C-alpha positions in Angstrom: 280.8 48.5 -86.9 280.6 44.5 -87.6 281.1 43.0 -91.8 278.4 41.7 -93.2 277.9 40.0 -97.1 277.4 41.2 -100.7 276.3 38.8 -102.0 275.4 37.9 -105.6 272.3 35.8 -106.3 271.0 33.5 -107.7 273.7 31.5 -105.1 276.1 29.0 -106.6 274.9 30.1 -110.6 276.7 28.4 -112.7 279.7 30.1 -115.3 277.9 32.0 -117.7 274.6 32.6 -116.0 273.3 36.5 -115.2 273.2 37.6 -111.8 269.5 38.4 -111.2 270.2 40.5 -107.8 272.0 40.8 -104.7 271.9 40.4 -100.9 273.9 42.0 -98.5 273.6 39.4 -95.5 275.5 38.3 -91.8 277.7 35.8 -91.6 275.4 33.2 -91.0 273.1 34.0 -94.0 270.2 36.0 -92.3 269.4 39.1 -94.2 270.1 42.7 -92.5 267.1 44.3 -94.6 265.6 41.4 -96.4 265.2 43.4 -99.3 267.2 42.0 -103.0 269.1 44.8 -103.9 268.9 45.3 -108.1 272.5 46.4 -108.0 275.9 46.4 -105.9 276.1 49.8 -105.2 272.3 50.1 -104.0 273.7 46.5 -101.6 276.9 48.7 -100.5 274.9 51.6 -99.8 272.2 49.8 -97.4 275.0 48.1 -95.5 276.8 51.6 -94.7 273.7 53.7 -93.5 273.0 50.7 -91.2 276.7 51.1 -89.8 277.7 47.7 -91.3 281.1 47.6 -93.3 280.3 45.5 -96.2 282.6 43.3 -98.0 281.8 42.2 -101.7 282.4 38.9 -103.4 286.0 39.0 -105.1 285.1 35.3 -106.7 282.0 33.6 -108.3 281.1 31.2 -105.5 281.6 32.5 -101.8 282.2 30.9 -98.4 281.7 33.8 -95.4 284.5 31.8 -93.9 287.4 32.4 -96.3 288.8 36.1 -96.2 290.4 35.3 -99.8 287.0 35.0 -101.6 286.3 38.5 -100.0 287.3 42.4 -100.1 285.8 46.0 -98.7 283.7 47.8 -99.8 
């Protein structure tokens, strides 16, 4: 099982801007399923159903290369 990232969208949104949806991506930014998930829970469930270990963002502006920005779901 490899890690995938549950990313809140839109990426790089300003402080106070709402999250519109979540995506599940590989480290390179490619989506695992091509879907926009309405909730973080839906994105996590989709990743687990495909056999991945999802990581969720701990900060607003993320970097997939920085482990401090992510926690296991």
